[in-house]
C-alpha positions in Angstrom: -48.6 -29.7 5.4 -46.5 -27.5 3.1 -46.3 -24.9 5.9 -45.0 -27.6 8.3 -42.4 -28.8 5.8 -41.3 -25.2 5.2 -41.1 -24.5 9.0 -39.0 -27.7 9.6 -36.7 -26.8 6.7 -36.2 -23.3 8.1 -35.6 -24.7 11.6 -32.9 -26.9 10.3 -31.3 -24.0 8.5 -31.2 -22.0 11.7 -29.7 -24.9 13.7 -27.0 -25.6 11.1 -26.0 -21.9 10.9 -26.0 -21.6 14.7 -23.5 -24.4 15.0 -21.2 -22.7 12.4 -20.5 -20.0 15.0 -17.1 -20.7 16.3 -14.5 -19.2 18.6 -10.7 -19.6 18.8 -9.7 -20.5 22.3 -6.2 -20.0 23.8 -5.0 -21.3 27.1 -2.0 -19.7 28.6 -0.2 -18.0 31.4 -0.3 -14.2 31.8 3.0 -12.5 31.2 1.5 -8.9 31.3 -1.9 -7.4 31.6 -2.7 -3.7 31.2 -6.3 -2.7 32.2 -5.8 0.8 30.9 -5.2 -0.4 27.3 -7.1 -3.7 27.5 -4.0 -5.7 26.4 -3.0 -9.0 27.8 0.2 -10.8 26.8 0.6 -14.5 27.4 3.9 -16.3 28.0 5.2 -17.1 24.5 4.3 -13.6 23.2 0.7 -13.9 22.1 -1.0 -10.5 22.8 -4.8 -9.9 22.8 -6.9 -6.8 23.0 -9.8 -7.7 25.2 -13.3 -6.2 24.5 -13.9 -5.3 28.1 -10.7 -4.0 29.7 -12.2 -4.1 33.2 -11.8 -7.9 33.0 -8.0 -7.3 33.4 -8.3 -5.6 36.8 -6.7 -7.8 39.4 -5.2 -10.1 36.7 -1.6 -10.8 37.7 1.4 -12.3 35.8 1.5 -16.1 36.3 -2.2 -16.6 36.3 -3.6 -19.3 34.0 -6.3 -18.0 31.7 -8.5 -18.9 28.8 -8.7 -16.3 26.0 -11.6 -16.6 23.6 -11.7 -14.8 20.2 -15.2 -14.9 18.8 -16.2 -14.8 15.2 -17.3 -11.2 15.5 -13.7 -10.4 16.8 -14.8 -9.8 20.4 -12.2 -11.1 22.8 -12.9 -12.4 26.3 -10.7 -13.7 29.1 -11.4 -15.8 32.2 -9.4 -17.7 34.8 -8.6 -21.3 33.8 -10.3 -23.2 36.6 -9.2 -26.5 35.1 -5.6 -25.7 36.0 -4.8 -27.8 39.1 -3.3 -24.8 41.0 -6.1 -22.4 40.1 -6.8 -20.0 42.9 -3.7 -20.6 44.8 -1.8 -17.5 43.4 1.1 -19.7 42.3 2.7 -20.3 38.9 
């Protein structure tokens, strides 16, 4: 019984620390993207250094994106498919 109690307590600890992992999420419109340096600048001036510069290939100014900065400082980017004009190439 003590082993079961300890196991449940440890399981709860793992679950609570897992939920503490957080990311900062930014929605915006691309002003400039440089796949050579891995930098993307959103309208308004926020600049991010993405962890995988290859993600910026084909990214054009005016595209709506979501930038995610994880707790371990990795930065990801993806198209914002929730934007009503996503995929039409327009602003």
